Legacy VTK file of the C-alpha trace (Angstrom):
# vtk DataFile Version 3.0
C-alpha trace
ASCII
DATASET POLYDATA
POINTS 297 float
-77.963 -13.596 178.292
-78.368 -17.107 179.704
-75.960 -20.051 179.624
-75.264 -21.272 176.066
-77.217 -24.568 175.972
-75.189 -25.963 173.062
-71.980 -25.405 175.023
-73.504 -26.861 178.188
-74.546 -30.012 176.284
-71.052 -30.342 174.815
-69.476 -30.279 178.282
-72.115 -32.566 179.813
-72.103 -35.275 177.169
-69.340 -34.526 174.664
-66.575 -37.074 174.177
-63.174 -35.642 175.003
-61.302 -33.482 177.504
-60.598 -29.880 178.499
-57.253 -28.366 177.475
-55.770 -26.158 180.220
-53.991 -23.307 178.400
-54.041 -20.914 181.345
-50.449 -20.729 182.599
-50.125 -17.329 184.267
-47.298 -15.156 185.618
-45.731 -17.640 188.022
-45.964 -20.767 185.872
-45.136 -19.205 182.476
-41.286 -19.334 182.652
-41.454 -23.050 183.466
-43.960 -23.703 180.650
-41.683 -21.875 178.191
-38.596 -23.725 179.440
-40.315 -27.091 178.870
-41.218 -25.824 175.384
-37.528 -25.159 174.667
-37.407 -21.399 175.334
-34.966 -20.410 178.083
-35.402 -17.288 180.216
-32.374 -15.742 178.472
-34.451 -15.623 175.254
-36.719 -12.831 176.541
-36.586 -9.828 178.839
-39.547 -8.616 180.828
-43.123 -9.750 181.235
-44.436 -8.422 177.899
-41.935 -10.484 175.865
-42.564 -13.542 178.048
-46.347 -13.367 177.560
-45.944 -12.759 173.810
-43.893 -15.969 173.543
-46.338 -18.056 175.562
-49.212 -16.669 173.485
-47.425 -17.809 170.320
-47.083 -21.272 171.868
-50.800 -21.366 172.697
-51.737 -20.066 169.258
-49.608 -22.756 167.632
-51.449 -25.387 169.696
-55.019 -24.201 169.054
-54.506 -23.471 165.326
-53.002 -26.935 164.744
-55.276 -29.303 162.777
-54.831 -31.769 165.682
-56.690 -29.393 168.036
-60.465 -29.503 167.467
-63.826 -30.191 169.055
-63.834 -33.859 168.076
-61.496 -34.780 170.936
-61.356 -31.555 172.964
-64.601 -30.302 174.522
-63.219 -27.172 176.210
-60.179 -24.970 176.751
-59.250 -22.808 179.762
-57.696 -19.439 178.911
-55.603 -16.951 180.863
-57.147 -13.441 181.020
-54.559 -11.988 178.621
-55.331 -14.773 176.143
-59.070 -14.057 176.335
-58.306 -10.463 175.312
-55.985 -11.567 172.491
-56.463 -13.198 169.081
-55.948 -16.639 167.569
-55.457 -16.677 163.804
-56.596 -13.045 163.543
-59.899 -13.670 165.400
-60.935 -13.083 169.003
-59.501 -16.042 170.945
-62.894 -16.898 172.477
-64.722 -16.707 169.144
-62.014 -18.722 167.369
-62.233 -21.553 169.903
-66.008 -21.942 169.701
-66.847 -20.962 166.107
-63.782 -22.306 164.303
-62.864 -25.265 166.504
-66.074 -26.246 168.332
-64.234 -25.976 171.681
-66.033 -24.425 174.692
-64.093 -21.444 176.161
-63.376 -21.097 179.901
-61.436 -18.396 181.771
-59.018 -18.686 184.717
-60.247 -16.001 187.137
-58.167 -16.358 190.313
-55.297 -13.955 190.991
-52.974 -16.600 192.416
-52.452 -18.073 195.866
-51.929 -16.650 199.333
-49.139 -17.924 201.575
-49.742 -21.296 203.217
-51.736 -21.325 206.464
-53.481 -24.290 208.165
-51.990 -26.611 205.535
-53.671 -24.834 202.588
-53.235 -21.940 200.183
-56.376 -19.870 199.712
-56.957 -17.684 196.660
-55.791 -14.066 196.863
-58.528 -11.411 197.179
-60.096 -10.549 193.821
-61.924 -7.192 194.129
-62.351 -6.745 190.356
-64.030 -10.121 189.833
-67.542 -8.890 188.970
-66.171 -6.639 186.211
-64.024 -9.495 184.847
-67.009 -11.877 184.819
-69.143 -9.338 182.947
-66.373 -8.853 180.371
-65.914 -12.619 179.957
-69.674 -13.132 179.509
-69.808 -10.387 176.859
-66.972 -12.047 174.936
-68.763 -15.410 174.862
-66.915 -17.270 177.632
-68.934 -20.231 179.015
-67.304 -20.834 182.389
-64.480 -20.026 184.792
-61.797 -21.788 186.792
-60.464 -20.849 190.229
-57.652 -22.752 191.994
-56.689 -23.262 195.640
-54.206 -25.827 196.992
-54.511 -28.274 199.902
-51.209 -29.566 201.312
-52.150 -31.210 204.610
-55.102 -32.948 206.233
-56.157 -29.992 208.354
-60.002 -29.989 208.567
-60.271 -26.250 209.276
-57.910 -25.433 206.388
-59.824 -27.701 203.995
-63.129 -26.142 205.126
-61.705 -22.660 204.508
-60.678 -23.633 200.959
-64.097 -25.101 200.166
-65.991 -22.178 201.726
-63.989 -19.704 199.633
-64.373 -21.793 196.471
-68.157 -22.025 196.825
-68.448 -18.324 197.659
-66.644 -17.493 194.400
-68.675 -20.136 192.540
-71.923 -18.402 193.600
-70.564 -15.091 192.300
-69.773 -16.801 188.966
-73.222 -18.432 188.783
-74.827 -15.026 189.428
-72.964 -13.757 186.332
-74.545 -16.608 184.312
-71.263 -18.471 183.882
-70.379 -22.015 184.981
-67.654 -22.210 187.656
-64.967 -24.893 187.768
-64.191 -25.307 191.477
-60.549 -26.414 191.839
-59.329 -27.394 195.318
-56.087 -29.041 194.126
-54.568 -31.610 196.485
-50.767 -31.550 196.359
-49.640 -34.909 194.909
-46.643 -34.815 197.281
-48.825 -34.507 200.413
-47.918 -37.281 202.862
-51.582 -37.770 203.806
-53.054 -37.322 200.302
-55.640 -40.135 200.639
-56.874 -38.786 204.004
-57.115 -35.257 202.564
-59.287 -36.627 199.744
-61.688 -38.253 202.217
-62.096 -34.979 204.150
-62.354 -32.905 200.960
-64.975 -35.167 199.349
-67.126 -35.029 202.493
-66.943 -31.215 202.418
-67.651 -31.040 198.692
-70.746 -33.258 198.940
-72.167 -31.189 201.826
-71.708 -27.919 199.902
-72.932 -29.338 196.578
-76.251 -30.098 198.277
-76.737 -26.317 198.588
-76.330 -25.751 194.813
-79.430 -25.789 192.584
-79.102 -28.636 190.013
-80.604 -26.228 187.430
-77.383 -24.182 187.676
-74.688 -26.830 188.226
-70.985 -26.337 188.903
-67.942 -28.260 187.677
-65.106 -29.712 189.768
-61.412 -29.892 188.869
-59.632 -32.330 191.173
-56.265 -34.007 191.592
-56.333 -37.631 190.385
-57.334 -39.601 193.508
-55.312 -42.158 195.473
-58.238 -44.617 195.353
-59.596 -45.588 191.910
-63.173 -44.407 191.306
-63.124 -42.317 194.507
-65.050 -39.432 192.936
-68.044 -41.538 191.858
-70.523 -39.707 194.157
-69.239 -36.365 192.865
-69.556 -37.471 189.218
-73.147 -38.560 189.880
-74.203 -35.556 191.988
-77.122 -33.688 190.336
-75.444 -30.302 190.957
-72.239 -31.298 189.116
-72.090 -30.753 185.365
-68.696 -32.481 185.002
-65.724 -33.640 187.058
-62.349 -32.989 185.417
-58.887 -34.013 186.581
-55.656 -32.032 186.737
-52.314 -33.705 186.080
-50.739 -31.971 189.100
-47.120 -32.732 188.176
-47.609 -36.352 187.081
-46.204 -37.242 183.659
-48.701 -37.628 180.816
-48.278 -41.410 180.886
-48.959 -41.587 184.636
-51.829 -39.061 184.408
-53.526 -41.054 181.636
-53.031 -44.320 183.527
-54.684 -42.892 186.676
-57.432 -41.099 184.740
-58.499 -44.272 182.931
-59.257 -45.833 186.354
-61.770 -43.089 187.210
-64.932 -43.516 185.107
-66.908 -40.354 184.354
-63.896 -38.083 185.011
-62.236 -36.364 182.037
-58.830 -34.708 181.758
-58.083 -31.029 182.129
-54.330 -31.253 181.717
-51.845 -28.414 181.225
-48.266 -29.636 181.505
-49.206 -33.206 180.548
-50.820 -31.852 177.360
-47.796 -29.826 176.225
-45.219 -32.445 177.277
-42.981 -33.237 174.292
-43.879 -30.087 172.318
-40.994 -27.831 171.358
-40.464 -24.442 169.746
-37.697 -26.090 167.717
-40.033 -28.607 166.004
-41.121 -27.890 162.435
-44.880 -27.821 161.791
-45.124 -31.480 160.761
-43.235 -32.734 163.835
-45.144 -30.363 166.142
-48.550 -31.388 164.775
-47.629 -35.073 164.992
-46.483 -34.735 168.628
-49.591 -32.721 169.562
-51.876 -35.207 167.808
-50.309 -38.118 169.740
-50.680 -36.221 173.042
-54.319 -35.317 172.345
-55.177 -38.839 171.265
-53.680 -40.430 174.399
-55.478 -37.992 176.739
-58.731 -38.414 174.776
-58.512 -42.207 175.086
-57.930 -41.998 178.844
-60.830 -39.523 179.206
-63.353 -41.785 177.474
-62.018 -45.035 178.978
LINES 1 298
297 0 1 2 3 4 5 6 7 8 9 10 11 12 13 14 15 16 17 18 19 20 21 22 23 24 25 26 27 28 29 30 31 32 33 34 35 36 37 38 39 40 41 42 43 44 45 46 47 48 49 50 51 52 53 54 55 56 57 58 59 60 61 62 63 64 65 66 67 68 69 70 71 72 73 74 75 76 77 78 79 80 81 82 83 84 85 86 87 88 89 90 91 92 93 94 95 96 97 98 99 100 101 102 103 104 105 106 107 108 109 110 111 112 113 114 115 116 117 118 119 120 121 122 123 124 125 126 127 128 129 130 131 132 133 134 135 136 137 138 139 140 141 142 143 144 145 146 147 148 149 150 151 152 153 154 155 156 157 158 159 160 161 162 163 164 165 166 167 168 169 170 171 172 173 174 175 176 177 178 179 180 181 182 183 184 185 186 187 188 189 190 191 192 193 194 195 196 197 198 199 200 201 202 203 204 205 206 207 208 209 210 211 212 213 214 215 216 217 218 219 220 221 222 223 224 225 226 227 228 229 230 231 232 233 234 235 236 237 238 239 240 241 242 243 244 245 246 247 248 249 250 251 252 253 254 255 256 257 258 259 260 261 262 263 264 265 266 267 268 269 270 271 272 273 274 275 276 277 278 279 280 281 282 283 284 285 286 287 288 289 290 291 292 293 294 295 296
């Protein structure tokens, strides 16, 4: 079962952005709090994940959410195994909405060492990739974090990311490599120089016939990722909001041609469990439209 060419074309040339709906264990309480649901409203992990799934389902089943402005969506593993509107979440996204499904595959971050946080070991990855492929998932996303300009730490992040990416490619899925640079890092611009150099060197080892994607923090220098956008082994470069507000994220994104959004918090900013359907859909539509405009700028 090869890569879905229709989905690949949508990511490569479609107009729009990727919705990041993959909040996991650590980030879920914060996502729910911003959505107007306090931790006192639920007890235990099962109730917490049920609430965040309802939030995600409300987003993707909204008439504002469709393949005209959104080219892809990244899911958490539990979401992949769940339903949207009574259908398999993966099938619903692609068949009902025309949105390409991706899966977050990392198991979280290790403690900081050498100015970075590597991904935790993931011994069950091959089985997860096979399951995702069988369900109709197109690609994956795996996140590490860089907090300081430490060349050996940055190299370790990129080596691990590309090792995982090759495992994903072998499973006939498209990996999104995400070495996030902390927006609060004092030497953010210098980190980006070192990281880009390392990315370009490793991308040269990837066959352009089986390209990867990159998910990067919005850069300190406008247009800084131009060589990455144009690299033959890169299907698409997407940007994370990384803690910036939606307004700031859109402003920075619009200054980086060829890069599209893959926002999580900036997408759901302003949405609330207390809104009625009309108010919710209106707020979501405005958010999607602003991110879409910045992505095609």
